[in-house]
N, CA, C and O atoms as a Tinker XYZ file with bonds, in Angstrom:
   464  protein
     1  N      0.861000   -1.161000    0.000000    73     2
     2  CA     0.000000    0.000000    0.000000    64     1     3
     3  C      0.912000    1.230000    0.000000    63     2     4     5
     4  O      1.863000    1.307000    0.778000    81     3
     5  N      0.616000    2.174000   -0.867000    73     3     6
     6  CA     1.474000    3.356000   -0.992000    64     5     7
     7  C      1.258000    4.300000    0.188000    63     6     8     9
     8  O      0.262000    4.220000    0.906000    81     7
     9  N      2.226000    5.196000    0.359000    73     7    10
    10  CA     2.152000    6.168000    1.453000    64     9    11
    11  C      0.954000    7.101000    1.280000    63    10    12    13
    12  O      0.301000    7.462000    2.259000    81    11
    13  N      0.666000    7.489000    0.043000    73    11    14
    14  CA    -0.474000    8.394000   -0.166000    64    13    15
    15  C     -1.799000    7.698000    0.138000    63    14    16    17
    16  O     -2.725000    8.322000    0.658000    81    15
    17  N     -1.889000    6.421000   -0.183000    73    15    18
    18  CA    -3.101000    5.660000    0.144000    64    17    19
    19  C     -3.257000    5.548000    1.659000    63    18    20    21
    20  O     -4.359000    5.708000    2.184000    81    19
    21  N     -2.165000    5.275000    2.357000    73    19    22
    22  CA    -2.209000    5.183000    3.819000    64    21    23
    23  C     -2.637000    6.523000    4.427000    63    22    24    25
    24  O     -3.417000    6.553000    5.379000    81    23
    25  N     -2.121000    7.642000    3.869000    73    23    26
    26  CA    -2.511000    8.959000    4.375000    64    25    27
    27  C     -3.999000    9.201000    4.170000    63    26    28    29
    28  O     -4.678000    9.721000    5.055000    81    27
    29  N     -4.506000    8.818000    2.989000    73    27    30
    30  CA    -5.934000    8.989000    2.720000    64    29    31
    31  C     -6.783000    8.164000    3.682000    63    30    32    33
    32  O     -7.797000    8.642000    4.192000    81    31
    33  N     -6.364000    6.922000    3.926000    73    31    34
    34  CA    -7.099000    6.070000    4.867000    64    33    35
    35  C     -7.054000    6.640000    6.280000    63    34    36    37
    36  O     -8.048000    6.595000    7.004000    81    35
    37  N     -5.907000    7.172000    6.667000    73    35    38
    38  CA    -5.772000    7.769000    7.992000    64    37    39
    39  C     -6.691000    8.972000    8.120000    63    38    40    41
    40  O     -7.399000    9.106000    9.119000    81    39
    41  N     -6.691000    9.852000    7.120000    73    39    42
    42  CA    -7.561000   11.030000    7.150000    64    41    43
    43  C     -9.026000   10.607000    7.193000    63    42    44    45
    44  O     -9.815000   11.165000    7.956000    81    43
    45  N     -9.389000    9.619000    6.374000    73    43    46
    46  CA   -10.773000    9.145000    6.356000    64    45    47
    47  C    -11.171000    8.567000    7.708000    63    46    48    49
    48  O    -12.274000    8.829000    8.188000    81    47
    49  N    -10.291000    7.785000    8.331000    73    47    50
    50  CA   -10.634000    7.191000    9.626000    64    49    51
    51  C    -10.735000    8.255000   10.712000    63    50    52    53
    52  O    -11.573000    8.153000   11.607000    81    51
    53  N     -9.879000    9.280000   10.636000    73    51    54
    54  CA    -9.969000   10.364000   11.614000    64    53    55
    55  C    -11.266000   11.146000   11.454000    63    54    56    57
    56  O    -11.886000   11.536000   12.443000    81    55
    57  N    -11.680000   11.378000   10.203000    73    55    58
    58  CA   -12.949000   12.063000    9.961000    64    57    59
    59  C    -14.128000   11.242000   10.465000    63    58    60    61
    60  O    -15.058000   11.781000   11.065000    81    59
    61  N    -14.084000    9.930000   10.219000    73    59    62
    62  CA   -15.147000    9.059000   10.710000    64    61    63
    63  C    -15.191000    9.042000   12.232000    63    62    64    65
    64  O    -16.267000    9.068000   12.830000    81    63
    65  N    -14.013000    8.998000   12.856000    73    63    66
    66  CA   -13.965000    8.994000   14.317000    64    65    67
    67  C    -14.540000   10.292000   14.875000    63    66    68    69
    68  O    -15.285000   10.277000   15.854000    81    67
    69  N    -14.190000   11.416000   14.247000    73    67    70
    70  CA   -14.726000   12.699000   14.703000    64    69    71
    71  C    -16.236000   12.752000   14.526000    63    70    72    73
    72  O    -16.949000   13.236000   15.405000    81    71
    73  N    -16.728000   12.256000   13.390000    73    71    74
    74  CA   -18.171000   12.257000   13.140000    64    73    75
    75  C    -18.898000   11.380000   14.155000    63    74    76    77
    76  O    -19.990000   11.730000   14.603000    81    75
    77  N    -18.307000   10.249000   14.521000    73    75    78
    78  CA   -18.974000    9.362000   15.478000    64    77    79
    79  C    -19.051000    9.991000   16.859000    63    78    80    81
    80  O    -19.969000    9.688000   17.621000    81    79
    81  N    -18.115000   10.854000   17.193000    73    79    82
    82  CA   -18.163000   11.545000   18.477000    64    81    83
    83  C    -19.249000   12.608000   18.494000    63    82    84    85
    84  O    -19.808000   12.908000   19.549000    81    83
    85  N    -19.551000   13.178000   17.336000    73    83    86
    86  CA   -20.554000   14.235000   17.236000    64    85    87
    87  C    -21.958000   13.653000   17.132000    63    86    88    89
    88  O    -22.888000   14.156000   17.762000    81    87
    89  N    -22.111000   12.606000   16.348000    73    87    90
    90  CA   -23.425000   12.047000   16.043000    64    89    91
    91  C    -23.704000   10.811000   16.879000    63    90    92    93
    92  O    -23.620000    9.693000   16.370000    81    91
    93  N    -24.030000   10.985000   18.134000    73    91    94
    94  CA   -24.370000    9.846000   18.984000    64    93    95
    95  C    -25.813000    9.457000   18.737000    63    94    96    97
    96  O    -26.697000   10.307000   18.844000    81    95
    97  N    -26.083000    8.190000   18.408000    73    95    98
    98  CA   -27.474000    7.789000   18.213000    64    97    99
    99  C    -28.236000    7.846000   19.529000    63    98   100   101
   100  O    -27.669000    7.658000   20.605000    81    99
   101  N    -29.529000    8.108000   19.417000    73    99   102
   102  CA   -30.373000    8.151000   20.606000    64   101   103
   103  C    -30.418000    6.777000   21.244000    63   102   104   105
   104  O    -30.494000    5.768000   20.542000    81   103
   105  N    -30.372000    6.729000   22.538000    73   103   106
   106  CA   -30.428000    5.456000   23.249000    64   105   107
   107  C    -31.878000    5.039000   23.417000    63   106   108   109
   108  O    -32.760000    5.878000   23.601000    81   107
   109  N    -32.114000    3.749000   23.353000    73   107   110
   110  CA   -33.464000    3.229000   23.532000    64   109   111
   111  C    -33.480000    2.254000   24.695000    63   110   112   113
   112  O    -32.432000    1.853000   25.202000    81   111
   113  N    -34.667000    1.882000   25.107000    73   111   114
   114  CA   -34.829000    0.952000   26.215000    64   113   115
   115  C    -34.067000   -0.336000   25.932000    63   114   116   117
   116  O    -34.156000   -0.881000   24.832000    81   115
   117  N    -33.335000   -0.816000   26.896000    73   115   118
   118  CA   -32.599000   -2.060000   26.742000    64   117   119
   119  C    -31.150000   -1.861000   26.346000    63   118   120   121
   120  O    -30.370000   -2.811000   26.406000    81   119
   121  N    -30.762000   -0.659000   25.941000    73   119   122
   122  CA   -29.392000   -0.442000   25.512000    64   121   123
   123  C    -28.410000   -0.314000   26.664000    63   122   124   125
   124  O    -27.201000   -0.318000   26.434000    81   123
   125  N    -28.882000   -0.202000   27.872000    73   123   126
   126  CA   -27.988000   -0.098000   29.017000    64   125   127
   127  C    -27.733000   -1.460000   29.654000    63   126   128   129
   128  O    -26.968000   -1.560000   30.614000    81   127
   129  N    -28.367000   -2.509000   29.129000    73   127   130
   130  CA   -28.261000   -3.824000   29.745000    64   129   131
   131  C    -27.501000   -4.790000   28.853000    63   130   132   133
   132  O    -27.579000   -4.728000   27.626000    81   131
   133  N    -26.767000   -5.682000   29.496000    73   131   134
   134  CA   -26.167000   -6.767000   28.741000    64   133   135
   135  C    -27.276000   -7.742000   28.376000    63   134   136   137
   136  O    -28.278000   -7.866000   29.081000    81   135
   137  N    -27.073000   -8.429000   27.261000    73   135   138
   138  CA   -28.061000   -9.415000   26.827000    64   137   139
   139  C    -28.037000  -10.585000   27.823000    63   138   140   141
   140  O    -26.966000  -11.062000   28.198000    81   139
   141  N    -29.211000  -11.035000   28.244000    73   139   142
   142  CA   -29.276000  -12.075000   29.272000    64   141   143
   143  C    -29.434000  -13.473000   28.687000    63   142   144   145
   144  O    -29.191000  -14.462000   29.378000    81   143
   145  N    -29.832000  -13.565000   27.436000    73   143   146
   146  CA   -30.028000  -14.877000   26.831000    64   145   147
   147  C    -28.679000  -15.558000   26.631000    63   146   148   149
   148  O    -27.711000  -14.913000   26.229000    81   147
   149  N    -28.612000  -16.855000   26.907000    73   147   150
   150  CA   -27.358000  -17.598000   26.805000    64   149   151
   151  C    -26.935000  -17.745000   25.341000    63   150   152   153
   152  O    -27.750000  -18.024000   24.462000    81   151
   153  N    -25.646000  -17.550000   25.112000    73   151   154
   154  CA   -25.074000  -17.685000   23.770000    64   153   155
   155  C    -24.703000  -19.149000   23.550000    63   154   156   157
   156  O    -23.983000  -19.740000   24.354000    81   155
   157  N    -25.203000  -19.736000   22.448000    73   155   158
   158  CA   -24.867000  -21.119000   22.097000    64   157   159
   159  C    -23.574000  -21.192000   21.301000    63   158   160   161
   160  O    -22.785000  -22.118000   21.487000    81   159
   161  N    -23.346000  -20.221000   20.410000    73   159   162
   162  CA   -22.091000  -20.206000   19.650000    64   161   163
   163  C    -21.697000  -18.767000   19.355000    63   162   164   165
   164  O    -22.516000  -17.952000   18.933000    81   163
   165  N    -20.413000  -18.475000   19.589000    73   163   166
   166  CA   -19.858000  -17.143000   19.354000    64   165   167
   167  C    -18.859000  -17.206000   18.207000    63   166   168   169
   168  O    -18.182000  -18.213000   17.998000    81   167
   169  N    -18.789000  -16.110000   17.476000    73   167   170
   170  CA   -17.776000  -15.939000   16.444000    64   169   171
   171  C    -16.956000  -14.722000   16.852000    63   170   172   173
   172  O    -17.506000  -13.643000   17.075000    81   171
   173  N    -15.653000  -14.896000   16.947000    73   171   174
   174  CA   -14.782000  -13.772000   17.318000    64   173   175
   175  C    -14.608000  -12.843000   16.129000    63   174   176   177
   176  O    -14.519000  -13.302000   14.990000    81   175
   177  N    -14.558000  -11.542000   16.382000    73   175   178
   178  CA   -14.351000  -10.609000   15.262000    64   177   179
   179  C    -12.934000  -10.707000   14.722000    63   178   180   181
   180  O    -11.994000  -11.033000   15.447000    81   179
   181  N    -12.805000  -10.421000   13.450000    73   179   182
   182  CA   -11.496000  -10.371000   12.814000    64   181   183
   183  C    -10.964000   -8.951000   12.947000    63   182   184   185
   184  O    -11.619000   -7.994000   12.535000    81   183
   185  N     -9.772000   -8.818000   13.526000    73   183   186
   186  CA    -9.167000   -7.501000   13.708000    64   185   187
   187  C     -8.828000   -6.944000   12.327000    63   186   188   189
   188  O     -8.010000   -7.541000   11.627000    81   187
   189  N     -9.424000   -5.822000   11.903000    73   187   190
   190  CA    -9.134000   -5.278000   10.576000    64   189   191
   191  C     -7.652000   -4.946000   10.423000    63   190   192   193
   192  O     -7.053000   -4.331000   11.306000    81   191
   193  N     -7.073000   -5.351000    9.313000    73   191   194
   194  CA    -5.639000   -5.151000    9.096000    64   193   195
   195  C     -5.255000   -3.678000    9.155000    63   194   196   197
   196  O     -4.208000   -3.337000    9.704000    81   195
   197  N     -6.082000   -2.807000    8.603000    73   195   198
   198  CA    -5.763000   -1.373000    8.629000    64   197   199
   199  C     -5.762000   -0.860000   10.063000    63   198   200   201
   200  O     -4.930000   -0.023000   10.414000    81   199
   201  N     -6.675000   -1.345000   10.895000    73   199   202
   202  CA    -6.702000   -0.941000   12.307000    64   201   203
   203  C     -5.463000   -1.450000   13.028000    63   202   204   205
   204  O     -4.900000   -0.754000   13.873000    81   203
   205  N     -5.039000   -2.667000   12.693000    73   203   206
   206  CA    -3.833000   -3.237000   13.306000    64   205   207
   207  C     -2.618000   -2.391000   12.941000    63   206   208   209
   208  O     -1.807000   -2.060000   13.806000    81   207
   209  N     -2.488000   -2.037000   11.648000    73   207   210
   210  CA    -1.345000   -1.221000   11.200000    64   209   211
   211  C     -1.338000    0.154000   11.855000    63   210   212   213
   212  O     -0.281000    0.714000   12.142000    81   211
   213  N     -2.535000    0.688000   12.088000    73   211   214
   214  CA    -2.635000    2.021000   12.679000    64   213   215
   215  C     -2.653000    1.955000   14.210000    63   214   216   217
   216  O     -2.781000    2.982000   14.878000    81   215
   217  N     -2.523000    0.746000   14.760000    73   215   218
   218  CA    -2.499000    0.511000   16.200000    64   217   219
   219  C     -3.760000    1.049000   16.887000    63   218   220   221
   220  O     -3.695000    1.639000   17.966000    81   219
   221  N     -4.899000    0.833000   16.241000    73   219   222
   222  CA    -6.183000    1.266000   16.800000    64   221   223
   223  C     -6.712000    0.157000   17.702000    63   222   224   225
   224  O     -6.849000   -0.994000   17.287000    81   223
   225  N     -7.001000    0.522000   18.920000    73   223   226
   226  CA    -7.540000   -0.426000   19.898000    64   225   227
   227  C     -8.796000    0.173000   20.505000    63   226   228   229
   228  O     -9.120000    1.336000   20.260000    81   227
   229  N     -9.492000   -0.613000   21.286000    73   227   230
   230  CA   -10.646000   -0.077000   21.996000    64   229   231
   231  C    -11.788000   -1.057000   22.089000    63   230   232   233
   232  O    -11.681000   -2.217000   21.692000    81   231
   233  N    -12.874000   -0.563000   22.620000    73   231   234
   234  CA   -14.075000   -1.365000   22.843000    64   233   235
   235  C    -15.174000   -0.896000   21.917000    63   234   236   237
   236  O    -15.409000    0.303000   21.770000    81   235
   237  N    -15.847000   -1.848000   21.293000    73   235   238
   238  CA   -17.017000   -1.563000   20.462000    64   237   239
   239  C    -18.228000   -2.057000   21.235000    63   238   240   241
   240  O    -18.269000   -3.202000   21.686000    81   239
   241  N    -19.217000   -1.177000   21.384000    73   239   242
   242  CA   -20.473000   -1.541000   22.047000    64   241   243
   243  C    -21.565000   -1.589000   20.992000    63   242   244   245
   244  O    -21.766000   -0.638000   20.237000    81   243
   245  N    -22.270000   -2.722000   20.956000    73   243   246
   246  CA   -23.343000   -2.913000   19.990000    64   245   247
   247  C    -24.643000   -3.228000   20.709000    63   246   248   249
   248  O    -24.684000   -4.070000   21.605000    81   247
   249  N    -25.707000   -2.538000   20.304000    73   247   250
   250  CA   -27.048000   -2.901000   20.751000    64   249   251
   251  C    -27.509000   -4.021000   19.826000    63   250   252   253
   252  O    -27.388000   -3.915000   18.606000    81   251
   253  N    -28.030000   -5.082000   20.404000    73   251   254
   254  CA   -28.440000   -6.237000   19.617000    64   253   255
   255  C    -29.876000   -6.615000   19.939000    63   254   256   257
   256  O    -30.316000   -6.531000   21.086000    81   255
   257  N    -30.602000   -7.033000   18.900000    73   255   258
   258  CA   -31.942000   -7.599000   19.073000    64   257   259
   259  C    -31.847000   -9.047000   18.609000    63   258   260   261
   260  O    -31.427000   -9.326000   17.486000    81   259
   261  N    -32.246000   -9.971000   19.498000    73   259   262
   262  CA   -32.193000  -11.398000   19.205000    64   261   263
   263  C    -33.611000  -11.901000   18.983000    63   262   264   265
   264  O    -34.488000  -11.696000   19.822000    81   263
   265  N    -33.833000  -12.555000   17.862000    73   263   266
   266  CA   -35.140000  -13.103000   17.514000    64   265   267
   267  C    -35.460000  -14.301000   18.412000    63   266   268   269
   268  O    -34.556000  -14.884000   19.010000    81   267
   269  N    -36.727000  -14.668000   18.507000    73   267   270
   270  CA   -37.100000  -15.825000   19.332000    64   269   271
   271  C    -36.359000  -17.118000   18.950000    63   270   272   273
   272  O    -36.114000  -17.964000   19.810000    81   271
   273  N    -36.005000  -17.271000   17.669000    73   271   274
   274  CA   -35.315000  -18.498000   17.249000    64   273   275
   275  C    -33.823000  -18.495000   17.580000    63   274   276   277
   276  O    -33.131000  -19.474000   17.301000    81   275
   277  N    -33.315000  -17.403000   18.173000    73   275   278
   278  CA   -31.925000  -17.359000   18.613000    64   277   279
   279  C    -30.966000  -16.693000   17.648000    63   278   280   281
   280  O    -29.776000  -16.577000   17.941000    81   279
   281  N    -31.465000  -16.251000   16.498000    73   279   282
   282  CA   -30.591000  -15.552000   15.551000    64   281   283
   283  C    -30.592000  -14.054000   15.855000    63   282   284   285
   284  O    -31.522000  -13.529000   16.467000    81   283
   285  N    -29.541000  -13.389000   15.418000    73   283   286
   286  CA   -29.443000  -11.951000   15.612000    64   285   287
   287  C    -30.309000  -11.270000   14.568000    63   286   288   289
   288  O    -30.095000  -11.424000   13.365000    81   287
   289  N    -31.284000  -10.521000   15.040000    73   287   290
   290  CA   -32.217000   -9.839000   14.154000    64   289   291
   291  C    -31.637000   -8.510000   13.675000    63   290   292   293
   292  O    -31.755000   -8.166000   12.499000    81   291
   293  N    -31.008000   -7.761000   14.592000    73   291   294
   294  CA   -30.417000   -6.482000   14.200000    64   293   295
   295  C    -29.324000   -6.086000   15.176000    63   294   296   297
   296  O    -29.289000   -6.539000   16.320000    81   295
   297  N    -28.425000   -5.224000   14.691000    73   295   298
   298  CA   -27.374000   -4.654000   15.520000    64   297   299
   299  C    -27.303000   -3.163000   15.235000    63   298   300   301
   300  O    -27.661000   -2.702000   14.152000    81   299
   301  N    -26.829000   -2.417000   16.235000    73   299   302
   302  CA   -26.618000   -0.986000   16.054000    64   301   303
   303  C    -25.428000   -0.580000   16.902000    63   302   304   305
   304  O    -25.383000   -0.849000   18.103000    81   303
   305  N    -24.463000    0.071000   16.264000    73   303   306
   306  CA   -23.286000    0.532000   16.990000    64   305   307
   307  C    -23.670000    1.683000   17.902000    63   306   308   309
   308  O    -24.335000    2.628000   17.478000    81   307
   309  N    -23.247000    1.599000   19.161000    73   307   310
   310  CA   -23.486000    2.692000   20.095000    64   309   311
   311  C    -22.177000    3.205000   20.681000    63   310   312   313
   312  O    -22.180000    4.091000   21.536000    81   311
   313  N    -21.066000    2.651000   20.224000    73   311   314
   314  CA   -19.766000    3.141000   20.672000    64   313   315
   315  C    -18.646000    2.347000   20.047000    63   314   316   317
   316  O    -18.773000    1.149000   19.797000    81   315
   317  N    -17.547000    3.032000   19.799000    73   315   318
   318  CA   -16.371000    2.367000   19.278000    64   317   319
   319  C    -15.839000    3.043000   18.038000    63   318   320   321
   320  O    -16.543000    3.813000   17.385000    81   319
   321  N    -14.589000    2.752000   17.715000    73   319   322
   322  CA   -13.940000    3.327000   16.544000    64   321   323
   323  C    -14.587000    2.765000   15.273000    63   322   324   325
   324  O    -14.818000    1.560000   15.174000    81   323
   325  N    -14.878000    3.633000   14.306000    73   323   326
   326  CA   -15.541000    3.181000   13.075000    64   325   327
   327  C    -14.801000    2.063000   12.337000    63   326   328   329
   328  O    -15.441000    1.234000   11.690000    81   327
   329  N    -13.480000    2.023000   12.419000    73   327   330
   330  CA   -12.745000    0.947000   11.742000    64   329   331
   331  C    -12.954000   -0.405000   12.420000    63   330   332   333
   332  O    -12.708000   -1.446000   11.811000    81   331
   333  N    -13.400000   -0.399000   13.663000    73   331   334
   334  CA   -13.605000   -1.646000   14.403000    64   333   335
   335  C    -15.071000   -2.087000   14.428000    63   334   336   337
   336  O    -15.368000   -3.266000   14.620000    81   335
   337  N    -15.981000   -1.134000   14.233000    73   335   338
   338  CA   -17.416000   -1.426000   14.357000    64   337   339
   339  C    -17.877000   -2.487000   13.368000    63   338   340   341
   340  O    -18.574000   -3.424000   13.759000    81   339
   341  N    -17.507000   -2.364000   12.099000    73   339   342
   342  CA   -18.022000   -3.334000   11.113000    64   341   343
   343  C    -17.522000   -4.748000   11.399000    63   342   344   345
   344  O    -18.250000   -5.715000   11.171000    81   343
   345  N    -16.293000   -4.885000   11.893000    73   343   346
   346  CA   -15.785000   -6.219000   12.247000    64   345   347
   347  C    -16.593000   -6.813000   13.394000    63   346   348   349
   348  O    -16.903000   -8.004000   13.392000    81   347
   349  N    -16.931000   -5.982000   14.369000    73   347   350
   350  CA   -17.735000   -6.453000   15.507000    64   349   351
   351  C    -19.142000   -6.834000   15.057000    63   350   352   353
   352  O    -19.672000   -7.864000   15.475000    81   351
   353  N    -19.749000   -6.002000   14.203000    73   351   354
   354  CA   -21.102000   -6.308000   13.714000    64   353   355
   355  C    -21.110000   -7.592000   12.890000    63   354   356   357
   356  O    -22.008000   -8.421000   13.040000    81   355
   357  N    -20.120000   -7.759000   12.026000    73   355   358
   358  CA   -20.050000   -8.979000   11.206000    64   357   359
   359  C    -19.970000  -10.226000   12.082000    63   358   360   361
   360  O    -20.624000  -11.228000   11.792000    81   359
   361  N    -19.183000  -10.173000   13.139000    73   359   362
   362  CA   -19.052000  -11.325000   14.033000    64   361   363
   363  C    -20.349000  -11.573000   14.796000    63   362   364   365
   364  O    -20.818000  -12.708000   14.879000    81   363
   365  N    -20.927000  -10.508000   15.353000    73   363   366
   366  CA   -22.136000  -10.672000   16.166000    64   365   367
   367  C    -23.301000  -11.225000   15.355000    63   366   368   369
   368  O    -24.106000  -11.991000   15.883000    81   367
   369  N    -23.405000  -10.858000   14.100000    73   367   370
   370  CA   -24.497000  -11.357000   13.258000    64   369   371
   371  C    -24.414000  -12.867000   13.047000    63   370   372   373
   372  O    -25.396000  -13.486000   12.639000    81   371
   373  N    -23.258000  -13.465000   13.319000    73   371   374
   374  CA   -23.096000  -14.916000   13.160000    64   373   375
   375  C    -23.243000  -15.666000   14.480000    63   374   376   377
   376  O    -23.138000  -16.892000   14.505000    81   375
   377  N    -23.486000  -14.946000   15.579000    73   375   378
   378  CA   -23.711000  -15.599000   16.865000    64   377   379
   379  C    -25.069000  -16.295000   16.862000    63   378   380   381
   380  O    -25.989000  -15.887000   16.154000    81   379
   381  N    -25.177000  -17.351000   17.663000    73   379   382
   382  CA   -26.443000  -18.065000   17.861000    64   381   383
   383  C    -26.745000  -18.087000   19.357000    63   382   384   385
   384  O    -25.885000  -18.422000   20.172000    81   383
   385  N    -27.975000  -17.724000   19.703000    73   383   386
   386  CA   -28.429000  -17.690000   21.086000    64   385   387
   387  C    -29.450000  -18.806000   21.307000    63   386   388   389
   388  O    -29.982000  -19.375000   20.354000    81   387
   389  N    -29.712000  -19.107000   22.575000    73   387   390
   390  CA   -30.769000  -20.065000   22.892000    64   389   391
   391  C    -32.108000  -19.500000   22.425000    63   390   392   393
   392  O    -32.293000  -18.285000   22.352000    81   391
   393  N    -33.037000  -20.399000   22.111000    73   391   394
   394  CA   -34.373000  -19.961000   21.715000    64   393   395
   395  C    -35.129000  -19.457000   22.944000    63   394   396   397
   396  O    -34.820000  -19.824000   24.078000    81   395
   397  N    -36.121000  -18.611000   22.692000    73   395   398
   398  CA   -36.946000  -18.038000   23.771000    64   397   399
   399  C    -38.293000  -17.660000   23.165000    63   398   400   401
   400  O    -38.418000  -17.572000   21.944000    81   399
   401  N    -39.298000  -17.436000   24.002000    73   399   402
   402  CA   -40.619000  -17.106000   23.470000    64   401   403
   403  C    -40.707000  -15.705000   22.855000    63   402   404   405
   404  O    -41.579000  -15.453000   22.024000    81   403
   405  N    -39.816000  -14.796000   23.254000    73   403   406
   406  CA   -39.881000  -13.410000   22.782000    64   405   407
   407  C    -38.512000  -12.928000   22.311000    63   406   408   409
   408  O    -37.488000  -13.562000   22.565000    81   407
   409  N    -38.523000  -11.785000   21.615000    73   407   410
   410  CA   -37.273000  -11.123000   21.269000    64   409   411
   411  C    -36.612000  -10.604000   22.536000    63   410   412   413
   412  O    -37.290000  -10.264000   23.506000    81   411
   413  N    -35.284000  -10.545000   22.521000    73   411   414
   414  CA   -34.518000   -9.938000   23.606000    64   413   415
   415  C    -33.630000   -8.876000   23.007000    63   414   416   417
   416  O    -33.263000   -8.944000   21.833000    81   415
   417  N    -33.284000   -7.886000   23.824000    73   415   418
   418  CA   -32.330000   -6.883000   23.371000    64   417   419
   419  C    -31.375000   -6.560000   24.499000    63   418   420   421
   420  O    -31.679000   -6.772000   25.673000    81   419
   421  N    -30.227000   -6.049000   24.130000    73   419   422
   422  CA   -29.228000   -5.686000   25.120000    64   421   423
   423  C    -27.960000   -5.235000   24.441000    63   422   424   425
   424  O    -27.954000   -4.910000   23.254000    81   423
   425  N    -26.890000   -5.217000   25.202000    73   423   426
   426  CA   -25.600000   -4.729000   24.737000    64   425   427
   427  C    -24.594000   -5.863000   24.722000    63   426   428   429
   428  O    -24.561000   -6.700000   25.625000    81   427
   429  N    -23.770000   -5.875000   23.673000    73   427   430
   430  CA   -22.630000   -6.789000   23.586000    64   429   431
   431  C    -21.403000   -5.925000   23.344000    63   430   432   433
   432  O    -21.437000   -5.008000   22.524000    81   431
   433  N    -20.318000   -6.216000   24.057000    73   431   434
   434  CA   -19.075000   -5.466000   23.891000    64   433   435
   435  C    -17.987000   -6.361000   23.322000    63   434   436   437
   436  O    -17.859000   -7.529000   23.689000    81   435
   437  N    -17.218000   -5.792000   22.429000    73   435   438
   438  CA   -16.047000   -6.455000   21.871000    64   437   439
   439  C    -14.839000   -5.588000   22.175000    63   438   440   441
   440  O    -14.858000   -4.384000   21.919000    81   439
   441  N    -13.782000   -6.191000   22.721000    73   439   442
   442  CA   -12.550000   -5.459000   23.004000    64   441   443
   443  C    -11.507000   -5.823000   21.942000    63   442   444   445
   444  O    -11.207000   -6.996000   21.718000    81   443
   445  N    -10.972000   -4.804000   21.307000    73   443   446
   446  CA    -9.961000   -4.991000   20.282000    64   445   447
   447  C     -8.623000   -4.517000   20.809000    63   446   448   449
   448  O     -8.487000   -3.375000   21.247000    81   447
   449  N     -7.625000   -5.408000   20.766000    73   447   450
   450  CA    -6.254000   -5.043000   21.117000    64   449   451
   451  C     -5.335000   -5.905000   20.250000    63   450   452   453
   452  O     -5.654000   -7.057000   19.955000    81   451
   453  N     -4.195000   -5.343000   19.844000    73   451   454
   454  CA    -3.302000   -6.114000   18.978000    64   453   455
   455  C     -2.691000   -7.291000   19.732000    63   454   456   457
   456  O     -2.466000   -7.235000   20.941000    81   455
   457  N     -2.431000   -8.352000   18.982000    73   455   458
   458  CA    -1.756000   -9.514000   19.574000    64   457   459
   459  C     -0.310000   -9.141000   19.848000    63   458   460   461
   460  O      0.319000   -8.437000   19.058000    81   459
   461  N      0.200000   -9.604000   20.940000    73   459   462
   462  CA     1.606000   -9.314000   21.264000    64   461   463
   463  C      2.502000  -10.431000   20.841000    63   462   464
   464  O      3.715000  -10.357000   21.035000    81   463
């Protein structure tokens, strides 16, 4: 990757980070709670290579709605660096929860740190 491409990506990520600090989505009921339904299978997020190169770390918080059949119905980022959010959402959408009579909602957190 050329130096000019890296500079463009850095500028774009900084702009996205600044925008995410300004535009906080409204919080809804259930977003302050961790999801209580038991997870049957988890998929770990893949650390984005560009984030690794830029040494971006942190926690991504996602609001999740789980359907009665245990699949993830929807996710919404409520915190975290934009370069890490999509990796967290992609992983969470592949999680499977226990079945239940109703939808559940809550918060799931992913912590991103480089491997040592």
